[in-house]
N, C-alpha and C positions, 0 to 999 in steps of 0.2 A: 490296114488294121492289125496285121500280124507283126508289125514292127513296134518297137518300144516307144512309149510316150507320144503316140500320134493321135491321142484323143482330141486335143484342140484342133488339129488339122481336119479331122473328119467332121467336127462341129462346124468349121468354117465352110466346108463343102456342102454340108447339109443346109446351111443358111442360104447358100447360093442357088439351091434347086428351085426351078420354076414350075415343077409339077409335084403333086403330093408324094411324099416318101412312103414306100411300102414296108412290109415287115422285114424284107431282106435288107433294106437300107438301114433300118433301125438296128437290126441284129449286127450289122457290120460296124456301126458306130459304137454299140455296146461292147463288141469285141475289142475295138480300139482302146476303149477306156479300161477294159479288163487288163490290157497289156501296158497300161500307163502306170506302172508301179511307182515311179518317182513323183507322181503328182498327187497331192493330198486330197484333191477333190474327186478322184477316180470313182470311188464307190458311190458317192452322192450323185455325181453326174450320170453314171450308168443307170442308176435308179430313176432319175428324172426322165431319161430317154425312154425307159421302159414304161413308166406311168403315162408319158406323153402319147406313146403308141397305143396303150390300152384305152386311153380316153378317145383317141381317133377311131379305134376299132369299135368302141361302144356306140359312137355316132353312126358308124356304118351299119351296125346291127339294128339301130332304130329305123334305118331306112330300108330294112328288109334283107340286108346282106349278112349272112351268118358264116363266119370263118372260124375254123378251129384255131386254138393257140399255136403259135409257131414253136416247134420243139427246140430248134437250135437257139432261138432267142432266150427261152426259159432256161435251157441248160447252160448257156453262156453266163447268164446272170447268177444262177446258183453257183456255178464254178467260181465266179468272181467273189461272191460272199464266202465261199469255202476257203479261198486263199487267206482271208482275214479271220476265219473262224467265226463268222457272223451267223450263228445258228438260227436265231429268231427270224432273220430276214430270209435265209435260205429255206427254212421250213415253210414260210408264208408263200414263197413262189412255188415250191414243190407241191404244196397242198392245192394251190390254185390250178396247176397244170393237171395233176392226178385227178382232182375233183371233176374236171371237165369230162373225163372218160368214166367216172365212177358215179355220176349223178343218177343215171338210170339203173333200174334193177332188172332190166330185161336181160335175157341170156346172151344176146349179141354184144351188148355193152360190157357185160362181165368178162366175156372172152377177150374183147379188145383190151380191157384193162390189164388182164393177167399176162398178156403176151406182147404188149406194145413195147418194142425195143426202146423207144424214146423215154418211156417211163423209167426203165432201168438205168438209162443214162442220168436222168434226173436224180434217182435214188443214189447212184454211185457218187455223184457230186455232193449230194446232201451228206453222205457218209464222210466225205472228205472234210466237210464243214465240222462235223462232229469230232473228227480226228484233230483238227486244228484248233478246236475250242479249248483243249486241255482241261476238260471238265469230266470227272469220272461219271457223272450222271448220264453223259452222252452214250456210254457203253450200252445201257439198257435200251435206249432208243435204237441204237444200231442193231442190237440183237433182235429186237422186235421186227425191224424191217426185213432182215435177212431170213429169219425163221418163217415169217409170213410168206415171203417170196419163194421159199423152199416148197411150200405147200401149193402155191397158186401158179407159179411159172412153169413153163415147159422147156425153156431154152437153157440147157445145162451150161453152155459157155457164159451166158449172162449171169447165171447163178454164181459161177466161180469168180467172176469179176466183182460181184457184190460181196462175196465171202472174203476175198483178198482185201477189199477196202474196209470191211468190218474188222478184220484182224489188225489193220492199221490203226483203227480207232482204239482197240484194246491196247496195242503197243504204246500209243502216245499218251495213254491215261492210266498210269500204274495203279493197281488195286489188288487187294488180297483175293478178290474173286476172279481175277483174270484167267488163272489156270482152269478153273471150272468152266468159264466161258469158252475157252479153247476146246475143252473136252466136249462141250455141248455142240459146238460147230462140227467137230470131227464125227460125233454121233450122227448128226443129221446128214452129213456128207455120205457116210456109210449107208444110212437108211435109204437115201435117194440115189445111191450108186453114182456119186460124183467123185471124179478122180482129181486130186490136186495137181496143179502144174508147178513149175519151179518157183513162181512168185508166191504161190500158196505156201510152199515149204519155207521160203525165206521169211514170210510173214508169221508163220506158225512159230518159228524159232524165236523171233523177237517178241511175239506176244507172250510166249511162255516166260521169257526173261523179264517181262514187265510186272510179274506177280510180286507184290510186296508182302512183307511179313511184319506183324505187329506183336507177336508173342513167341515164346520159346516153343510152344506146340507147333506154330506155323513154321518155325525155323526147321523143324523136323521134316515138314512137307517139302522143303527145298530139295532134299535128296530124291524124293519122288519125281519132282519136276525135272531135275537134272537127268535122271534115268529116262524120263519121257523124251527129252530132247535127244538123247543118244539113240533111243528107239526110232525116232523120226529120221535121224541121219541114216540108220541102217535101212529103214523102209525106203527112203529116197534113193539110196545106193542100189537097192535091189531092182528098182523100177527101170525097165529098159526105155520107157517113154520119157524119162526125165534126164535133162542135160543141165548140169550146174552152170550158173553164170557167175560173174564177178562179185555178186552180192551175197552168194550163198554162204561161204565160209565166214565172211565178216558178220553175217547175221547169226551164225552159230556161236561164234566167239563173243559177240555182244551179249547174247543170252547167258552164256556161261560166266561171263564177267559179272553180270548183274546178280547171278545166282551164287557167286563165289564158289565155283566148282573146284575141286582139288586138282592140283597140277599133275601128279604122277598117275593117278587113276583115270582122269577124264581128259584134261587139257592135252597132255603130251600124246596119248594115242590118237586123238582127233587131229592133232598137228601132223602126225605122220600120214594119216589118210589124206589130209589137205595137200601135203607135199607129193604124195603118189598121184594125186589128181592134177598135178602141175598147176595148182591154184593158189600158191603162196604169193600174196601181193603185199604192197606197202601197208594197205589198210589192215590186213591180217597181222602183219608184224606189229603194227601200232597197238592192236588189241592184245596181242600176246605180251607186249611190254607193260601194259596196264595191269594185266592179270597177275604177272609175276613180280618178284623182287628184282632189284638191279642185278644181284649175283645170279639168280636163276635165269634171267633173260640173257646175260652174257654167256652162261654155259650152253643154253639152247642155241644161241646164235653161232657159237663155235661148233657145236656138235652137228648142227644141220646146215651150216654154211649159208646163213640167211642172205648175205650179199650176193652170192652166186644164184640163189633161188630167185631173187628179184630180177635178175637179168634174163631168166629163162621162162618165167611163167607165161601161160597161154594168152594173157590179156595185156602183155607188155605193149607199151605205146608203139604204134607202127607195125606191130606183129600180130594184131588180133586175127584170130581164125575166122574164116567165113562160116556162117551158119547155113 
């Protein structure tokens, strides 16, 4: 099931079974179709398998056998829909699963709902669907989920996962409101004593860079956002718990590229920091090339000896440091 395009093969094995298939069997088949990217029927076939199992489960319930929904099956299907940005389908499955634990109003059910790890996995994949929908309206839905979970959940690690994915929704859906959404998330993180990890910082940088402008007044706001990105870099550098990865500086320069940050005042000082961190990669070089003019790029390349830096950075192929 984890190999590519094995959906038809698992269907063949399913048809050969002489005993009723259980939830694990169906989950495995759905997983196989999830990984069948090249087959146009992947989404519809996975949905058919899910509905087939739900029908079988309903028959069992009528006979007095009550089984809770399989979390892996639901998560796998939502994840499949997320890949294709199929928000409506992803929401339907997520609501069905969450609704099972939220039907009762008693205290025990409420506690289960707010702390169930599987529900957070469902929500994380639903947020991926919002990100891949490329629909600015999805940002409000993502923000609602994250801010609600901030208040009800007790697992900080799971909160950070949801926050990182919500920032991805913001990044992929450019909007004039994105910077204010980033600030809202940061406010709630501070309020609930949540500490960002390196993925959070990477996502924050790109989310800031996805803020669009539609007027001269908003153009002035770009300066504020650029300074905010620089402050995030300083904050990240001060944290002893944070270790940059290969995506950190590309994320920073992507944001600055979108915000059209000035070369001398912003880009070049951050480039020097990147070099000191031994983090200058081909991706960083490509971003610098887009940000600068041909002449500026040539000058920087000579001044900082880009070719040598590419041979010595800490993520050079075959020379990756152990974590």
